[in-house]
C-alpha positions in Angstrom: -19.4 -16.4 10.4 -21.9 -18.8 9.0 -24.7 -16.3 10.5 -23.8 -14.1 7.5 -25.2 -16.5 5.1 -28.5 -15.8 6.8 -28.4 -12.1 6.6 -29.0 -10.2 3.3 -26.1 -8.1 2.6 -26.1 -5.8 -0.5 -23.1 -4.7 -2.7 -23.0 -1.3 -1.2 -22.6 -2.7 2.2 -19.8 -5.1 1.0 -18.1 -2.3 -0.9 -18.2 0.0 2.2 -16.8 -2.6 4.4 -14.0 -3.5 2.0 -12.9 0.3 1.6 -12.5 0.5 5.3 -9.7 -2.4 5.2 -6.1 -1.3 4.9 -4.3 -2.2 1.9 -2.7 -5.5 3.4 -6.0 -6.7 4.4 -7.6 -5.8 1.0 -4.9 -7.7 -0.7 -5.4 -10.9 1.8 -9.1 -10.8 1.0 -8.6 -10.8 -2.6 -6.3 -13.5 -2.4 -8.7 -15.5 -0.4 -11.4 -14.9 -3.0 -9.4 -16.0 -6.0 -8.5 -19.4 -4.4 -12.0 -20.4 -5.3 -11.5 -22.8 -8.2 -14.7 -21.3 -10.0 -13.4 -17.9 -9.6 -11.4 -17.9 -12.7 -14.1 -19.6 -14.9 -16.7 -16.9 -13.5 -14.1 -13.9 -14.2 -13.3 -15.0 -17.7 -17.0 -15.5 -18.5 -17.9 -12.0 -17.0 -15.0 -10.2 -19.0 -16.1 -11.8 -22.2 -19.7 -10.6 -21.5 -18.2 -7.0 -21.1 -16.2 -7.5 -24.4 -19.3 -8.4 -26.2 -21.7 -6.1 -24.5 -19.3 -3.0 -25.2 -18.2 -4.5 -28.6 -14.5 -4.2 -27.5 -12.3 -5.0 -30.4 -9.3 -7.7 -30.0 -6.3 -5.7 -29.3 -2.9 -5.9 -27.8 -2.3 -5.3 -24.1 -0.7 -1.9 -24.8 -3.5 -0.9 -27.0 -6.2 -2.2 -24.4 -4.5 0.0 -21.9 -4.7 2.9 -23.8 -8.1 2.3 -24.8 -9.4 1.6 -21.3 -7.6 4.8 -19.9 -8.8 6.7 -22.7 -12.4 6.2 -22.0 -12.1 7.1 -18.2 
């Protein structure tokens, strides 16, 4: 596995590999990723950036759900 660090892998390749996994393996991989202590910090910083970028107003979970599904 350390060999992968030496190879350039782009997002599309990772996405394609991920999409080939069955559901249980996808969930196992997601659980492994979120074990990283920095994941939570990075995730919240990213989402806060999206809130700012798209000027999403502060709203309840129900309102946010309706907002997100209404825009898709």
